[in-house]
C-alpha positions in Angstrom: 0.9 -14.1 38.6 0.1 -17.7 38.7 -2.2 -19.0 41.3 0.0 -22.1 41.7 3.1 -21.9 43.8 6.4 -22.8 42.1 7.5 -26.3 42.9 11.1 -26.9 42.0 10.7 -30.7 42.2 8.0 -30.6 39.4 9.5 -30.6 35.9 8.5 -27.7 33.6 6.2 -29.0 30.8 6.8 -27.6 27.4 4.2 -28.0 24.6 4.6 -31.1 22.6 6.2 -30.5 19.3 6.3 -32.4 16.0 9.0 -32.7 13.4 8.0 -30.8 10.3 11.1 -29.9 8.2 14.0 -32.2 7.9 17.6 -31.1 8.2 18.1 -31.0 4.4 15.2 -28.7 3.9 16.5 -26.4 6.6 20.1 -26.4 5.3 18.7 -25.7 1.8 16.6 -22.8 3.1 19.3 -21.0 4.9 22.0 -21.7 2.3 19.7 -20.4 -0.4 18.9 -17.3 1.6 22.7 -16.7 2.3 23.6 -17.3 -1.4 20.9 -14.9 -2.6 21.9 -12.2 -0.1 25.6 -12.6 -1.0 24.9 -12.6 -4.7 22.8 -9.5 -4.4 25.4 -7.7 -2.3 28.2 -8.5 -4.8 26.3 -7.9 -8.0 27.7 -4.5 -8.9 31.3 -5.1 -7.9 34.0 -6.1 -10.3 36.2 -6.9 -7.3 33.8 -9.5 -6.0 32.7 -10.8 -9.4 34.1 -14.3 -8.8 32.2 -14.5 -5.5 29.0 -13.4 -7.2 29.5 -16.1 -9.9 30.3 -18.8 -7.3 27.2 -17.9 -5.3 25.1 -18.0 -8.5 26.4 -21.5 -9.4 25.8 -22.6 -5.8 22.2 -21.4 -6.1 21.7 -23.4 -9.3 23.0 -26.5 -7.4 20.7 -25.8 -4.5 17.7 -25.4 -6.9 18.5 -28.8 -8.5 18.7 -30.4 -5.1 15.4 -28.8 -3.9 13.6 -30.0 -7.1 14.8 -33.5 -6.5 14.1 -33.4 -2.7 10.6 -32.0 -3.5 9.8 -35.2 -5.3 11.7 -37.9 -3.2 12.1 -36.2 0.2 10.0 -36.7 3.4 6.4 -35.7 3.6 6.6 -32.0 4.3 9.5 -31.5 1.8 7.5 -32.9 -1.1 5.8 -30.4 -3.4 2.7 -32.7 -3.4 2.2 -32.0 0.3 2.0 -28.2 -0.1 1.7 -27.0 -3.7 -2.0 -26.4 -4.3 -4.2 -24.7 -6.9 -5.4 -21.2 -7.0 -8.6 -22.0 -5.1 -6.6 -23.3 -2.1 -4.5 -20.2 -2.2 -7.5 -17.9 -2.4 -9.2 -19.8 0.5 -6.1 -19.5 2.6 -5.7 -15.8 2.0 -9.4 -15.2 2.7 -9.1 -17.0 6.0 -6.5 -14.6 7.1 -9.1 -11.8 7.1 -11.7 -13.9 9.1 -9.8 -14.0 12.3 -9.7 -17.8 12.0 -6.8 -18.5 9.6 -6.4 -21.9 8.1 -3.5 -23.7 9.8 -1.1 -25.9 7.9 1.5 -28.0 9.7 3.9 -27.6 6.8 4.0 -24.8 4.2 0.7 -23.0 3.6 -0.6 -22.5 0.1 0.6 -18.8 -0.1 4.1 -20.0 1.1 4.0 -22.6 -1.7 3.7 -19.8 -4.2 6.7 -18.1 -2.8 8.7 -21.3 -2.9 7.8 -22.1 -6.5 8.5 -18.5 -7.6 11.8 -18.4 -5.8 13.0 -21.7 -7.3 11.9 -20.6 -10.8 13.4 -17.2 -10.6 16.7 -18.5 -9.2 16.9 -21.0 -12.0 16.2 -18.4 -14.6 18.6 -15.8 -13.0 21.3 -18.4 -12.7 20.9 -19.5 -16.3 20.9 -15.9 -17.6 23.8 -15.1 -15.3 25.8 -18.0 -16.7 25.0 -16.9 -20.3 25.9 -13.3 -19.6 29.1 -14.3 -17.8 30.1 -16.3 -20.9 29.1 -13.4 -23.3 26.4 -15.4 -25.0 23.7 -12.8 -25.3 24.9 -9.2 -25.0 23.3 -6.3 -23.0 19.7 -7.7 -23.1 20.8 -10.8 -21.3 22.5 -8.8 -18.5 19.3 -6.7 -18.2 17.2 -9.8 -18.0 19.5 -11.2 -15.3 19.1 -8.0 -13.3 15.3 -8.0 -13.8 15.1 -11.6 -12.6 17.2 -10.8 -9.5 15.0 -7.8 -8.7 11.9 -9.9 -9.1 13.4 -12.4 -6.8 14.1 -9.7 -4.2 10.5 -8.7 -4.4 9.4 -12.3 -3.8 11.8 -12.5 -0.9 10.3 -9.3 0.6 6.8 -10.8 0.2 7.9 -14.1 1.7 9.4 -12.3 4.8 6.2 -10.3 5.2 4.1 -13.5 4.9 6.3 -15.2 7.5 5.8 -12.3 9.9 2.0 -12.2 9.3 1.6 -16.0 9.5 3.7 -16.2 12.7 1.6 -13.5 14.3 -1.8 -14.8 13.2 -1.0 -18.4 13.9 0.8 -17.6 17.1 3.8 -19.6 16.1 7.5 -18.9 15.5 8.0 -19.8 11.9 11.7 -18.7 11.9 12.4 -20.8 14.9 10.6 -23.7 13.2 12.8 -23.3 10.2 15.8 -23.5 12.5 14.8 -26.4 14.6 12.5 -28.2 12.2 9.8 -28.5 14.9 6.4 -26.8 15.5 3.9 -27.1 18.3 1.8 -30.2 17.9 -1.7 -29.4 16.6 -3.4 -30.5 19.8 -1.2 -28.0 21.8 -2.0 -25.0 19.7 -4.0 -22.1 21.1 
């Protein structure tokens, strides 16, 4: 119970938020996730092969866009704002065990690893899928394509676990932030 009585004339105050991820980053994120899920689900079906191929080509286009946007996009979209070296990643991961995790307004260093791995794996899986679809390499190419897709699924699982852990430890809704593009302003964080 609050010690202050409810006053209907006083407006409710919400924590101040700041814009972090622009609409193009968010549309890319959810489109990439949907394409991967769809491609994964249609991978073993001859009936849905054309859909699988379409989703793979779409992912390649999304990767090309994200690479460009990672260079010329706004601050939190740029790779230079969140891709850090191994020392920063290790420091961030260590901070998770101290009870005082490092906070990053945009992507954290561990999230950056997931982003880079997902983009690289999607590009390699897309290229190997294209080559296999065009019968350019035989069985080994199809197996490579499947291995890359499985590796991507493992990174997706790690990414989802990382989002859950970071949301809990930082007391913020990262899924909501990736939908709205906004996070609580640093001065309003508890």
